[in-house]
C-alpha distance (Angstrom), angle and dihedral (degrees) to the residues before:
residue distance angle dihedral
M1 . . .
I2 3.80 . .
S3 3.82 116.9 .
T4 3.73 120.7 -78.7
A5 3.76 93.0 -116.6
R6 3.85 91.4 52.0
Y7 3.82 91.5 46.3
W8 3.80 94.2 51.6
S9 3.79 92.3 41.1
L10 3.80 88.4 57.2
I11 3.73 91.9 46.9
F12 3.78 89.5 52.2
L13 3.81 90.7 53.0
I14 3.76 91.9 50.1
F15 3.84 88.9 50.0
L16 3.77 90.8 55.3
V17 3.82 89.9 52.1
Y18 3.89 90.4 52.5
L19 3.86 89.4 46.1
A20 3.81 91.5 53.0
G21 3.80 90.0 49.2
M22 3.84 92.7 55.6
F23 3.69 92.4 72.2
V24 3.91 98.8 47.2
T25 3.88 112.7 116.4
L26 3.85 112.1 -95.7
F27 3.85 115.7 -94.0
E28 3.74 124.3 -125.3
N29 2.91 133.4 -98.3
D30 3.78 116.7 18.9
S31 3.76 101.3 12.0
A32 3.86 95.4 49.2
Q33 3.88 89.7 39.3
F34 3.75 94.4 54.6
A35 3.88 90.2 44.6
V36 3.82 89.1 53.3
M37 3.83 92.6 48.1
A38 3.87 91.2 53.0
M39 3.82 89.7 43.2
R40 3.84 88.5 55.5
M41 3.78 90.5 53.5
V42 3.79 90.6 57.5
Q43 3.78 97.5 41.0
E44 3.79 93.6 47.7
N45 3.85 93.8 35.9
D46 3.87 87.7 -131.7
F47 3.77 109.9 130.9
L48 3.82 96.0 165.0
S49 3.84 99.8 62.8
L50 3.72 129.8 65.1
F51 3.72 124.4 -157.7
K52 3.74 134.7 -177.7
G53 3.77 101.7 -156.7
P54 3.76 107.1 -56.3
E55 3.88 93.3 -19.9
E56 3.78 125.1 88.0
Y57 3.82 110.7 -114.8
L58 3.79 119.1 -129.8
D59 3.86 101.7 155.4
K60 3.88 102.3 87.7
P61 3.84 134.6 25.0
H62 3.76 123.7 -110.2
M63 3.77 109.3 -107.4
H64 3.85 98.0 92.7
Y65 3.92 89.8 50.9
W66 3.78 91.7 44.8
L67 3.78 91.6 53.8
A68 3.74 92.2 47.1
A69 3.94 89.4 48.3
I70 3.77 90.5 50.9
S71 3.83 88.4 50.9
Y72 3.86 89.7 50.7
K73 3.75 90.4 49.6
I74 3.75 92.2 53.9
F75 3.80 102.0 37.7
G76 3.82 104.8 18.0
I77 3.78 129.4 -107.9
H78 3.81 103.6 -51.7
D79 3.86 133.6 134.8
W80 3.72 91.1 -116.8
A81 3.75 92.3 50.8
Y82 3.79 88.4 53.4
R83 3.81 89.3 56.7
I84 3.86 97.8 49.7
P85 3.82 96.4 85.5
A86 3.79 90.6 50.0
I87 3.80 93.4 50.7
L88 3.84 92.1 47.3
A89 3.83 89.3 48.8
S90 3.85 89.4 51.2
L91 3.83 91.5 49.7
L92 3.84 87.6 50.2
G93 3.77 87.1 49.1
A94 3.80 92.2 50.7
Y95 3.75 91.9 49.7
S96 3.83 91.9 47.2
T97 3.79 88.7 48.6
F98 3.80 87.0 55.2
G99 3.81 90.4 48.2
L100 3.81 93.9 49.3
G101 3.82 92.8 47.1
R102 3.79 89.9 49.8
L103 3.85 91.8 48.2
L104 3.79 95.1 47.8
Y105 3.81 96.6 37.3
N106 3.77 124.4 -7.1
K107 3.73 143.5 -62.4
N108 3.89 95.4 -84.0
V109 3.84 90.6 55.4
G110 3.79 88.6 47.3
K111 3.80 94.1 53.3
L112 3.74 94.3 45.4
A113 3.87 91.1 46.0
A114 3.89 89.6 56.1
L115 3.80 90.3 51.5
I116 3.87 91.4 48.6
F117 3.81 90.7 48.4
L118 3.84 94.3 51.6
T119 3.82 93.1 48.2
A120 3.76 100.3 43.5
Q121 3.77 105.4 117.8
T122 3.75 97.4 -125.2
I123 3.78 93.8 50.9
V124 3.82 90.4 51.8
L125 3.79 90.9 48.3
S126 3.86 91.4 46.6
N127 3.86 88.1 64.1
I128 3.82 92.8 52.4
D129 3.79 101.6 36.0
V130 3.80 90.3 38.5
R131 3.85 118.1 -162.9
T132 3.81 127.6 146.8
D133 3.79 94.9 -71.3
A134 3.81 98.9 85.3
V135 3.76 93.6 55.8
L136 3.80 91.8 41.8
T137 3.84 92.9 48.8
G138 3.82 94.6 47.5
F139 3.84 94.1 50.2
T140 3.76 97.3 40.8
V141 3.80 94.1 54.2
F142 3.86 88.2 43.2
A143 3.86 88.6 54.1
I144 3.85 92.8 46.4
W145 3.79 90.7 49.9
Q146 3.83 96.0 49.1
L147 3.77 94.8 41.9
A148 3.83 90.7 48.3
V149 3.80 87.9 52.1
Y150 3.89 87.0 52.0
I151 3.88 89.6 52.2
E152 3.88 92.6 49.0
K153 3.83 100.8 36.7
G154 3.79 107.3 17.8
S155 3.81 92.2 -126.0
L156 3.79 113.3 171.9
L157 3.82 92.2 -158.6
S158 3.81 92.7 52.8
L159 3.85 89.1 51.0
V160 3.67 92.7 51.8
L161 3.77 94.6 45.7
G162 3.80 89.6 47.2
A163 3.83 89.5 52.9
F164 3.80 90.0 49.4
G165 3.84 91.1 49.3
A166 3.79 91.9 48.7
G167 3.89 89.6 50.0
I168 3.75 91.9 53.0
A169 3.85 91.3 47.4
F170 3.70 90.9 49.3
S171 3.78 91.9 48.5
T172 3.79 87.3 52.5
K173 3.80 101.9 52.8
G174 3.71 111.2 -7.7
Q175 3.86 131.9 -127.6
I176 3.81 95.3 -1.3
A177 3.79 88.3 72.8
I178 3.81 91.5 59.0
L179 3.78 88.4 47.9
V180 3.74 93.7 50.8
I181 3.76 94.2 47.0
G182 3.82 97.8 38.4
L183 3.76 102.1 47.2
P184 3.90 98.0 56.4
L185 3.78 89.3 44.4
L186 3.78 92.7 49.4
C187 3.78 88.5 51.7
H188 3.81 88.9 50.6
L189 3.82 93.0 48.9
A190 3.81 91.5 47.3
Y191 3.83 92.6 50.4
T192 3.73 96.7 43.9
R193 3.82 94.3 36.2
K194 3.80 92.5 -136.9
W195 3.79 95.3 141.0
K196 3.78 92.7 137.2
V197 3.81 90.3 79.0
L198 3.78 89.7 72.2
F199 3.82 90.7 59.4
H200 3.81 98.6 63.0
W201 3.80 132.6 105.8
K202 3.83 89.1 -118.4
V203 3.84 89.1 70.4
I204 3.86 90.5 60.8
L205 3.84 87.7 55.2
A206 3.82 90.1 48.9
L207 3.82 91.3 51.9
F208 3.81 89.9 51.0
V209 3.84 88.9 52.0
F210 3.81 91.0 48.3
I211 3.86 92.3 51.0
L212 3.76 91.9 45.1
T213 3.83 90.8 51.7
I214 3.78 94.2 50.8
S215 3.80 95.8 41.6
P216 3.78 96.7 91.9
M217 3.75 89.9 55.1
L218 3.79 92.1 46.4
Y219 3.88 89.6 49.8
A220 3.80 91.5 50.2
Y221 3.81 91.2 50.7
Y222 3.77 91.7 46.5
Q223 3.79 92.5 50.4
Q224 3.76 96.1 47.3
F225 3.83 98.5 41.4
D226 3.81 118.4 5.6
L227 3.76 92.5 54.5
H228 3.82 91.0 49.8
P229 3.77 110.0 52.7
E230 3.77 90.1 162.1
K231 3.82 92.6 70.7
I232 3.87 114.9 106.0
I233 3.82 108.8 -138.6
R234 3.80 118.2 -179.0
G235 3.75 89.3 -14.8
R236 3.75 96.4 -50.5
G237 3.78 134.7 101.4
N238 3.77 128.8 -149.4
R239 3.77 94.2 41.8
S240 3.78 116.2 174.2
G241 3.72 115.7 -150.5
L242 3.84 90.4 -159.5
L243 3.71 93.6 51.4
F244 3.78 91.1 47.2
I245 3.71 97.5 52.2
F246 3.87 95.2 42.1
W247 3.76 97.4 41.7
E248 3.84 122.4 -4.3
Q249 3.81 101.5 49.7
S250 3.92 101.3 72.9
F251 3.78 93.0 39.1
E252 3.77 89.9 55.0
R253 3.81 90.2 52.3
L254 3.79 93.1 47.1
S255 3.87 93.0 46.9
G256 3.82 97.4 33.9
E257 3.85 89.2 -126.8
G258 3.81 111.2 148.8
V259 3.80 97.4 1.2
G260 3.84 93.8 51.8
K261 3.78 131.9 -124.3
N262 3.83 121.5 -82.0
S263 3.78 102.8 164.6
S264 3.78 140.8 17.4
D265 3.83 90.9 -179.8
Y266 3.75 105.6 127.2
F267 3.77 89.4 -163.9
F268 3.78 96.1 52.1
F269 3.79 94.4 109.7
F270 3.83 93.5 44.9
H271 3.76 94.2 62.1
T272 3.81 92.0 33.9
F273 3.79 90.6 58.5
L274 3.81 87.9 62.0
W275 3.82 88.7 77.6
V276 3.81 106.5 21.2
F277 3.85 90.6 67.1
L278 3.78 97.2 44.4
P279 2.95 130.3 169.9
W280 3.82 89.8 23.0
T281 3.79 98.4 46.6
I282 3.84 97.9 111.0
I283 3.91 89.5 46.4
G284 3.78 91.6 47.5
I285 3.68 93.5 51.0
A286 3.82 93.3 45.2
A287 3.91 90.1 48.8
Y288 3.77 93.5 50.4
W289 3.81 93.3 48.9
N290 3.75 92.3 44.1
Q291 3.83 91.0 53.6
L292 3.83 92.8 46.5
R293 3.70 90.8 51.6
A294 3.81 93.5 48.1
F295 3.81 89.3 51.4
S296 3.78 90.3 47.3
K297 3.80 91.6 54.4
L298 3.79 91.1 47.5
R299 3.80 89.1 44.6
F300 3.80 86.3 -130.2
K301 3.81 91.7 -63.5
R302 3.79 113.0 154.3
N303 3.74 115.4 -89.4
S304 3.80 124.2 172.3
K305 3.87 91.0 -139.9
H306 3.83 92.8 62.0
E307 3.79 134.7 57.6
L308 3.88 128.7 -163.5
L309 3.76 97.5 -159.2
T310 3.80 96.3 91.5
V311 3.75 103.7 33.1
G312 3.75 93.5 37.4
G313 3.74 93.9 48.7
I314 3.86 93.2 47.5
S315 3.78 91.6 50.0
L316 3.80 96.6 49.6
L317 3.80 95.1 42.4
F318 3.78 92.7 44.9
I319 3.81 90.3 54.3
I320 3.90 93.6 48.0
I321 3.78 97.9 48.1
S322 3.83 92.2 43.8
F323 3.88 88.6 64.5
A324 3.85 92.0 54.1
Q325 3.81 112.9 111.3
F326 3.81 89.7 -147.8
K327 3.79 112.2 59.8
L328 3.87 134.5 169.3
P329 3.77 128.9 173.5
H330 3.79 96.0 -115.2
Y331 3.85 89.9 63.9
L332 3.82 84.8 84.0
N333 3.87 92.8 62.2
I334 3.82 89.9 89.4
L335 3.85 89.0 61.6
I336 3.81 95.7 50.7
P337 3.77 95.6 85.9
L338 3.78 92.1 53.1
F339 3.80 92.0 47.3
S340 3.74 89.4 47.3
V341 3.79 93.4 57.4
L342 3.77 91.3 41.9
A343 3.79 93.3 50.2
A344 3.85 93.0 43.6
A345 3.87 90.6 50.5
Y346 3.82 89.9 50.3
L347 3.85 94.4 52.9
V348 3.79 93.7 44.3
S349 3.81 90.0 49.3
L350 3.81 90.5 52.0
K351 3.74 91.6 51.9
K352 3.84 92.8 45.4
R353 3.75 93.0 50.4
G354 3.77 92.6 46.8
R355 3.80 93.6 -119.1
T356 3.82 94.0 164.5
K357 3.78 95.5 157.9
T358 3.85 92.7 54.0
L359 3.87 90.1 44.2
N360 3.79 88.6 54.0
L361 3.78 91.9 51.7
V362 3.86 89.4 49.6
L363 3.82 89.0 47.9
A364 3.84 87.4 54.2
G365 3.73 90.8 53.3
Q366 3.82 91.2 50.5
Y367 3.81 90.5 49.6
F368 3.82 87.8 54.5
I369 3.78 88.9 51.8
L370 3.75 89.5 48.6
G371 3.69 90.1 52.2
L372 3.82 89.9 53.2
V373 3.91 88.2 52.3
F374 3.78 91.0 50.5
T375 3.78 91.8 50.8
V376 3.80 95.0 46.1
T377 3.74 95.9 46.2
A378 3.76 91.4 46.2
L379 3.85 90.8 50.9
I380 3.79 91.0 49.2
C381 3.72 94.4 50.5
F382 3.80 102.6 36.0
Y383 3.79 100.6 34.0
V384 3.83 119.1 9.8
F385 3.73 97.9 45.3
E386 3.79 108.8 3.9
W387 3.78 121.2 -158.5
G388 3.80 120.7 -120.7
T389 3.83 102.4 -127.4
W390 3.68 136.8 20.2
L391 3.84 91.8 -113.6
E392 3.82 87.0 67.3
Y393 3.79 90.6 60.4
L394 3.87 92.0 53.9
P395 3.76 96.8 89.9
L396 3.83 91.9 49.5
F397 3.81 90.2 52.3
L398 3.82 90.8 47.2
G399 3.84 87.3 51.6
Y400 3.89 90.8 49.5
C401 3.86 89.4 49.3
A402 3.86 92.6 49.9
V403 3.74 91.4 51.7
A404 3.83 91.4 44.9
Y405 3.78 90.0 53.6
F406 3.83 91.7 58.9
I407 3.77 90.8 44.6
V408 3.85 93.5 58.0
K409 3.91 94.0 33.4
K410 3.83 109.9 105.7
E411 3.75 106.9 -118.0
A412 3.87 137.3 139.6
P413 3.76 114.2 -78.9
Y414 3.84 90.4 -115.7
V415 3.84 92.8 56.7
R416 3.82 91.0 44.2
I417 3.80 93.0 50.9
I418 3.86 92.2 54.5
T419 3.78 95.7 40.9
I420 3.84 95.9 45.6
S421 3.83 93.3 44.8
V422 3.86 95.3 50.5
L423 3.84 91.0 44.0
S424 3.81 89.0 51.2
S425 3.82 89.6 56.5
V426 3.70 92.7 44.5
L427 3.76 94.3 48.4
L428 3.80 94.0 47.3
N429 3.78 95.8 45.9
A430 3.74 95.4 43.3
V431 3.75 88.3 57.2
L432 3.74 92.9 46.9
N433 3.90 96.2 45.2
L434 3.84 96.2 42.4
H435 3.78 101.8 34.6
F436 3.82 118.7 4.8
Y437 3.77 101.3 46.5
P438 3.84 95.8 43.6
K439 3.80 89.6 51.5
L440 3.76 93.9 42.2
L441 3.85 93.3 49.8
G442 3.82 87.6 57.2
Y443 3.76 83.6 79.2
Q444 3.77 94.6 54.7
G445 3.70 100.8 100.8
G446 3.80 100.4 -158.6
S447 3.87 96.4 55.2
T448 3.80 92.9 40.3
M449 3.81 91.3 51.2
A450 3.72 90.6 46.9
A451 3.77 91.1 57.6
I452 3.82 89.6 52.4
I453 3.84 91.6 48.0
Q454 3.76 89.8 53.8
K455 3.87 93.0 47.0
E456 3.80 91.9 47.2
E457 3.85 90.9 44.7
I458 3.85 89.9 -129.1
P459 3.90 110.3 175.4
V460 3.81 105.2 -107.1
D461 3.83 91.5 -154.3
Q462 3.77 89.7 62.2
I463 3.83 95.9 58.9
Y464 3.88 121.2 103.9
K465 3.74 137.9 179.0
L466 3.82 128.8 -154.7
S467 3.79 100.2 -140.2
E468 3.85 140.3 41.2
R469 3.85 87.2 -112.0
H470 3.83 104.4 138.8
T471 3.78 118.8 -108.7
W472 3.81 100.3 -177.0
A473 3.86 100.1 152.7
M474 3.80 91.3 48.4
D475 3.77 93.4 46.2
F476 3.84 91.7 50.7
Y477 3.84 96.7 47.3
N478 3.71 90.9 43.4
Q479 3.75 89.8 44.8
H480 3.68 87.2 -141.3
P481 3.73 128.9 87.2
I482 3.91 114.7 -120.2
R483 3.77 111.4 -111.2
I484 3.88 115.3 -117.3
S485 3.84 112.3 -129.1
T486 3.77 141.6 160.0
V487 3.76 134.7 -120.3
N488 3.79 89.5 -107.9
E489 3.76 92.7 52.5
I490 3.76 91.9 46.7
H491 3.89 88.8 59.3
S492 3.84 89.2 62.5
L493 3.73 97.2 49.9
E494 3.82 130.5 81.3
N495 3.86 135.1 -155.6
I496 3.74 94.0 12.8
W497 3.84 136.1 135.7
V498 3.79 123.4 -128.7
Y499 3.90 118.5 -156.7
A500 3.88 104.9 -152.9
A501 3.72 140.1 166.6
E502 3.77 121.9 -120.8
D503 3.85 91.0 -104.3
E504 3.87 90.8 55.8
L505 3.75 96.6 57.9
P506 3.89 95.5 81.1
S507 3.80 90.6 55.9
L508 3.84 91.5 53.0
T509 3.77 92.5 46.8
K510 3.83 93.0 46.0
S511 3.80 90.1 52.9
G512 3.69 92.8 54.7
I513 3.73 99.2 -106.8
V514 3.81 113.3 149.3
W515 3.88 129.8 -168.2
D516 3.73 133.3 -162.3
R517 3.73 98.2 -157.7
E518 3.86 134.8 38.5
I519 3.78 129.9 -171.4
E520 3.74 116.0 -169.3
V521 3.77 131.5 -165.1
D522 3.76 135.7 173.4
Q523 3.78 120.8 -103.6
F524 3.80 132.1 -159.8
R525 3.79 133.3 158.4
I526 3.83 91.8 -115.5
T527 3.86 95.7 -173.4
R528 3.80 88.3 62.3
L529 3.75 102.6 58.0
Q530 3.79 122.0 -175.5
G531 3.71 137.6 -176.3
K532 3.81 95.7 -106.3
F533 3.77 90.4 56.9
L534 3.85 94.6 46.5
N535 3.78 89.0 52.5
P536 3.83 107.1 80.2
I537 3.82 90.2 -151.6
T538 3.78 96.4 55.6
R539 3.86 95.1 32.3
P540 3.85 96.5 95.9
T541 3.86 89.3 57.4
V542 3.78 93.6 63.9
L543 3.82 99.9 39.6
N544 3.83 122.9 105.0
K545 3.75 127.5 -160.1
M546 3.78 131.0 -122.3
Y547 3.82 120.5 -161.8
L548 3.85 139.6 -156.0
L549 3.64 108.3 -156.9
H550 3.84 124.5 -169.1
I551 3.82 113.4 -142.6
Q552 3.73 115.7 -162.7
């Protein structure tokens, strides 16, 4: 393993990257939407009901929003406060990944697995563009770790903690949590043949703890939906929140019913994995293939040097989510702890067996990824969003020099692989958090307009919009949802502001509405980047405009 000083120095750099990401403006849609939903809980003092704008929200359970609301209660309604539960859950996930790696292999594997987990690109991103996945991932790996400890050592405390973690995960995103926890553990039980641990009175206690943990979420669903069969949710009446969370939710995701279909590509997650696990992608693929090949040679016979929890869990979960008709890249987050342990075990094994030639090949692959990081960061800073003065480029050059130092420093391949990989992640995400995202979010009309509204001291309760088009970022930073109105209603109001898109102005003009002041900002769907936007020359051709109009 690398030295303790080197290890904690790398952890400190990762922490600084996460800290910088806390203060980035919220992204539309999901991140800002969920922040607004939690904000509404606090403002209306209603922690049982979930609303997405004017609509009742059935899709996801309450835990993520409760944790964000608690953070708001403690720290106030801020974007950084919204991110605190996700970061804490990720730290729990890192520690649990360490614990799982230590349990299945040894302490060195655990320490490296935690480092890999914290620097995987999708995990870093999930703490900036915060959705439900950070909390889900943190508590699922915590549950897997603790329940695996129970299987191996019979610890009652670990069983209870595992049941609690599973309950929090289930209360965050529903049945997928049970699948993510259950399948790896079933693989582990099948391989170790320790089925007898399931037939013990302790398991009954664990079920009680699990039910107790999810009961607040079930009560909230019951209060909002089951007691009100007259409500029309997604075009249907008589919707049961309990039936939905226990049965309907996952089938809707798999079939695309209710949430819609966005991909029938069964290989979506295979090519998505290439970037979500950066900078460890090559190592992760090699580790997975190496483990499969070992099991193939053994014909899956039990061997104390191998474990099926990680590779078996990854394989089964990959197959299941690949058949879903609704897919998003962050669905892979739940697999990152398992891949982290697998990749760490592979690297430690190569070092232990003295496989210098293979380590050098892996190092070459990591140099290739580092080269990509150098190229991307240079393009971002020198072309996509240029800095104003040469002094602003100084931190970037210092970062390049620091990485170059460890490239030329004579160290063992194993140490270089870890150091170069972590520094690749730190360099890339430092540039993203401190430069790229702040510049990019200048083109998010809602948050940009909210800053102007605050500066100009425009009363937020006098702002209206003409359509049900969501304005999550503006709603959050105004800390007040924009009222939905119509052109006819606008005619009867005085001294108000109308927030309108470029394509809505003709209807206002045609109806005879006049305004004496107009504030204009650029608008682009920043979570769907395209080449024309990243190119400064063609960027103006893909920008839209948002307007705030003062009606006397």
